[in-house]
C-alpha positions as CSV (number, residue, x, y, z in Angstrom):
1,X,-4.9,-9.5,15.8
2,X,-1.5,-10.2,17.5
3,X,0.9,-11.8,15.0
4,X,-0.9,-10.4,12.0
5,X,-0.7,-7.2,10.0
6,X,-3.4,-5.4,8.0
7,X,-3.2,-3.6,4.6
8,X,-4.5,-0.1,5.9
9,X,-1.8,0.1,8.6
10,X,1.0,-1.0,6.3
11,X,0.3,1.6,3.7
12,X,0.2,4.5,6.2
13,X,3.7,5.5,5.0
14,X,2.1,6.3,1.6
15,X,-0.2,8.8,3.2
16,X,2.7,10.4,5.1
17,X,4.9,10.6,1.8
18,X,2.0,12.2,-0.1
19,X,1.5,14.7,2.7
20,X,5.1,15.6,2.8
21,X,4.8,16.3,-0.9
22,X,1.9,18.7,-0.4
23,X,-0.7,16.1,-1.4
24,X,-3.2,15.9,1.5
25,X,-5.8,13.4,1.3
26,X,-9.3,12.8,2.7
27,X,-11.9,10.0,2.9
28,X,-12.2,9.9,-0.9
29,X,-8.7,8.6,-1.2
30,X,-8.6,5.0,0.1
31,X,-6.4,2.8,-1.9
32,X,-6.4,0.2,0.9
33,X,-9.2,-1.8,-1.0
34,X,-7.2,-1.6,-4.2
35,X,-4.1,-2.7,-2.5
36,X,-5.8,-5.4,-0.6
37,X,-7.5,-6.9,-3.6
38,X,-4.3,-7.1,-5.6
39,X,-2.3,-8.5,-2.6
40,X,-4.9,-11.1,-2.0
41,X,-4.8,-12.3,-5.6
42,X,-0.9,-12.5,-5.2
43,X,-1.2,-14.3,-1.9
44,X,-3.6,-16.9,-3.3
45,X,-1.5,-17.3,-6.6
46,X,1.7,-17.7,-4.7
47,X,0.3,-20.3,-2.3
48,X,1.4,-18.3,0.7
49,X,-1.0,-20.0,3.1
50,X,1.4,-22.9,2.7
51,X,4.6,-20.8,2.7
52,X,3.7,-18.9,5.8
53,X,0.5,-19.6,7.7
54,X,-3.1,-19.0,6.6
55,X,-4.4,-15.4,6.5
56,X,-7.6,-14.8,8.4
57,X,-10.4,-12.2,8.6
58,X,-10.8,-9.6,11.2
59,X,-13.5,-7.0,11.8
60,X,-12.7,-3.4,10.7
61,X,-14.9,-0.3,10.6
62,X,-14.4,2.9,8.8
63,X,-15.0,6.1,10.8
64,X,-18.5,7.4,10.5
65,X,-17.5,10.3,8.5
66,X,-16.1,8.2,5.7
67,X,-18.7,7.2,3.0
68,X,-17.4,3.7,3.2
69,X,-18.8,3.5,6.7
70,X,-22.2,2.7,5.3
71,X,-21.0,-0.9,4.6
72,X,-19.5,-1.4,8.1
73,X,-18.4,-3.6,9.5
74,X,-15.8,-4.7,7.0
75,X,-14.0,-8.1,7.2
76,X,-10.7,-7.8,5.4
77,X,-7.9,-10.3,5.6
78,X,-5.0,-10.0,7.9
79,X,-1.7,-11.6,7.1
80,X,0.9,-13.5,9.3
81,X,3.6,-11.1,10.4
82,X,6.3,-13.4,8.9
83,X,5.1,-12.4,5.5
84,X,5.4,-8.7,6.1
85,X,8.7,-8.5,4.3
86,X,7.1,-10.3,1.3
87,X,4.2,-7.7,1.3
88,X,6.5,-4.7,1.5
89,X,8.6,-6.0,-1.4
90,X,5.4,-6.8,-3.5
91,X,4.0,-3.4,-2.6
92,X,7.1,-1.5,-3.7
93,X,7.9,-3.6,-6.7
94,X,4.5,-4.7,-8.0
95,X,1.8,-2.4,-6.8
96,X,3.7,0.9,-7.2
97,X,6.4,-0.3,-9.5
98,X,4.2,-2.2,-12.1
99,X,1.5,0.4,-12.4
100,X,-1.4,-0.9,-10.2
101,X,-1.2,2.2,-8.2
102,X,-1.2,4.4,-11.4
103,X,-4.3,2.4,-12.5
104,X,-6.0,3.2,-9.2
105,X,-5.4,6.8,-9.6
106,X,-6.5,6.9,-13.2
107,X,-9.8,5.3,-12.1
108,X,-10.2,7.8,-9.3
109,X,-9.7,10.6,-11.7
110,X,-12.4,9.2,-14.0
111,X,-15.0,9.2,-11.2
112,X,-13.7,12.7,-10.2
113,X,-12.7,11.9,-6.7
114,X,-9.3,13.2,-7.3
115,X,-8.1,16.4,-9.0
116,X,-6.3,15.7,-12.4
117,X,-2.9,16.9,-11.2
118,X,-3.0,14.7,-8.1
119,X,-2.2,11.5,-10.0
120,X,1.0,12.8,-11.6
121,X,2.3,14.4,-8.3
122,X,1.4,11.3,-6.3
123,X,3.4,9.0,-8.7
124,X,6.3,11.2,-8.5
125,X,6.2,11.4,-4.7
126,X,6.0,7.7,-4.3
127,X,8.6,6.9,-7.0
128,X,11.4,8.7,-5.1
129,X,11.0,6.6,-1.9
């Protein structure tokens, strides 16, 4: 909605940077749920509804070719635009910098939805930016 941002769109740069590093992704690589879960916990713990304005839910649907589409429609949170800088800092410093993304990749390797070398290459690609 106007005046709000969503996680999926805000992490699009991640997909571009991975692609530029030769790591092309498909429907099995969707860290938006991981990012959204961690950011939501941070949002609540930081009492950002008071600091900014309340987040709200919106309807989202994965494309039919994605396995996640079986649970459509989704109702993730969207966040006030004025908190976008806070999200970007948190994403860079906490999600990427403190290892949450590494944990996501490790879990995806365990369920065999990512090739083993992908995780190491992805971490290097995102560390440089």
